[in-house]
Each structure stands twice: as structure tokens, then as C-alpha cells.
C-alpha positions, 0 to 999 in steps of 0.5 A: 461458505466464501473463503477468502485468503489474504497473501502478504499477512505478515506484512502491516497491510496484509496483516491489517487486512485479515483483522479488518475482516475479522471487525467485519464479521467475517468468521475466521474459519473463512479467512486463510492467512498466506505467508512462506513460514507459517509460524510467522502468523502465530497471533493471527492462528490465535484468533482462529484464521486458517494459516497456509503456507506459500511463496509467490515464486514456488507456483506448486506451493501457491496451487496447494495454498488456493485450495478450495478459496474464492476470493484472493487479495493479492497483496503486491510484492515489494521492489526489487524482487521481481515483481512480475513473475510473483504476481504472474505466478499468483493469478494463474495459480488462482486461475487454475485452481478455480478462484472466482475473484482477485482484488490487487493492489496497485499504486495510484497513477495520474491519468495520461501519465507516462511518468515510470517509478522503477520497480513499481509502474512497470509491474503494476501495469503488466500485473493488470493486464495479466489480471484483466485477461485472466477470466476472473472476476477482479477489483484493482485499488489503486493506492496513494503514498502511505500517511504513516509513512510520510516521514520516511521522505525526510529527516528523522529529526525534522525540528532539527534538521527541517524538511529537504527534499526536491520538491515545492508545492506539489501535492498528494493525497495519502491515506494511512496503510491500516485505512487502505487495509479497511478498504481491501476488507470491506471490497473482500467481504461484500458483493459488487466490486468485481471487475470495477478500479478504485482510486483511493487517495485520502480525503486530504491534499498535501504538500513536503511545504505544508507537510513542513508547516503542519510539523511547525504549528503542532510542535510549536518549534519552527521546521524549516522547508528547502527545495533541493536538487534530486542529486543532492537528496540521492547523495543526502540519503546514500550519507546515512548508508543507503544504497544508492539504487535504493535512494534513487528509488525514494528519490523517484517517489518524491518527484512523483509527489512533486509532479501530482501523481498522486494527487487524485481525490476521487472520493473511493476510499471516503466511500468505502470507509464511510468517513473521511480519512485521518489527516496528516495533522491528526497523524500528527498529534496523535504521535505527540500525544502517545510519546509524551 
């Protein structure tokens, strides 16, 4: 009986991965959700999923949590939290406990790109190297920007404020967190994914100027699009009470989008899902219906 453990099961991607495993027919008693606090996963526990406590920084807790586990979904740690140590601990503990296969979610990088996104790129590369040299079977899934969180990069009220970003027509191929989690579940629950990498760009490419046009068309109100400097963008975020280092982190993502870092459409995600991903227009139209 294969035991599958999903780390970060309190987060959106981790929890959704567990839920998709259940939808795919994986018995609940073969799924383990990892959290620093068991009480945070009561909803999954109620569905029969086993809950284990573990902290990426607490190596011994990981050893206990990985007992009898065959496959691990390593949900990447958030930025500004020493991802190097956390990911190293998970992979090393997995190897020590006899885990066979680890799936890691990284961020898409354009082939040949030297771009460094602070708090992400270097720790992703490190984690991939540790995993590939660990002797474990591995799968690396490269994530694009989340389609359901693109509004994070512009004003909460674009119909009044417009979209003002340090970008023009640079394209990305986003996908929703739920679609990516479903792909994780497919990889975890089916054979043939060992020692492979997948680039999970969505089916539709889009730029910030395209987003302004779509919002205008769907909402029936004009949304202006204005290209501003990176410094102006940072200052605008800071003026809303966000720490400057976080504003700089967000800006690095927008500049990467403009530079085409996330525009790869390999078709991997469509093949794993068996369908096309949702477009940004789909998401906006659904949101308008839900909010009426």
C-alpha cells in the first residue's frame, strides 16, 4: 500500500493537492497531510486523511512524520524563511527514512536565463540540485504565476485606478493553484513520472496590457493601462503599507513577467490534466457572476 505525504497541507496548493488525490480515488488512509499543528487540518482529518505534525526546521519531527511514507509532495516554503535549510531537511530526512519518490514545486525559468528573482531562484536551483543528487526518484514541476492571484500585481480597484505596472507587452502563461495541485495529484497517484521535469505553463498567454483589455470588456467599464518605472511601482506598493523589501520582491516578479521568464507553454500541464487550463477571461467572468 503506497503512502503519499503532502507537506504544507494547510496552504492552498497543499490542501488542494490532497483533495485532488481523494477525487482521483486514492484511499484516504493512504494519504498523509503534514502540518506544524494538527488542529489546522481538522477538515482533512474528517475525510479520513492521516495528519502528522512536522516542521521543515525540526529535522527530528520530519523523521517521525516520514515513517512508512513512499512518496512526498514537497510544497516549497514561502519566501523570506530560509528555503535552503527547510528544503534540504525535507529531502535529507526523506532519504534517511527510505522514501522512494519526492515531487518538488519550483518556479519556471526561461531556458538560458540568468535572471535571479530574490528569495526564489537561488533556493529553487539549490533544492533541485540536492534532490537530483540524493539518489531518490524525483519529479520537478515548474510553476508559472498563479492565474487566480494576478490581481495581486495591480490595484484592488482597476476600474478606478487602472493597471499601472513596470511592464508593457511581456507575456506569461499562468495557471490556477487548483489546476497545478491537480497536476501534482496526477503525478503522485500514477506511475511513470520518476526522474522527470514538467513545465506547467497554462494554455493561454497573457500580458498586463491584455489583462486591462479583458477587464474592460468583461466589466463593461474602461480600465486604463499605464507603464511606469520599477521605482514608481515600488513606491506605490510601499505607500499602501507594505514593507519595502516585499515591494521589491513583488516588482521582481512583474519585471520577470515582462521579460518573458514565464511564457513557456510546453503542453505538460494540459497533458497531465487532460484538458486546457482556464483563461484569465474565464476567471474574471466567473468572479463577476459569483459576486452578483
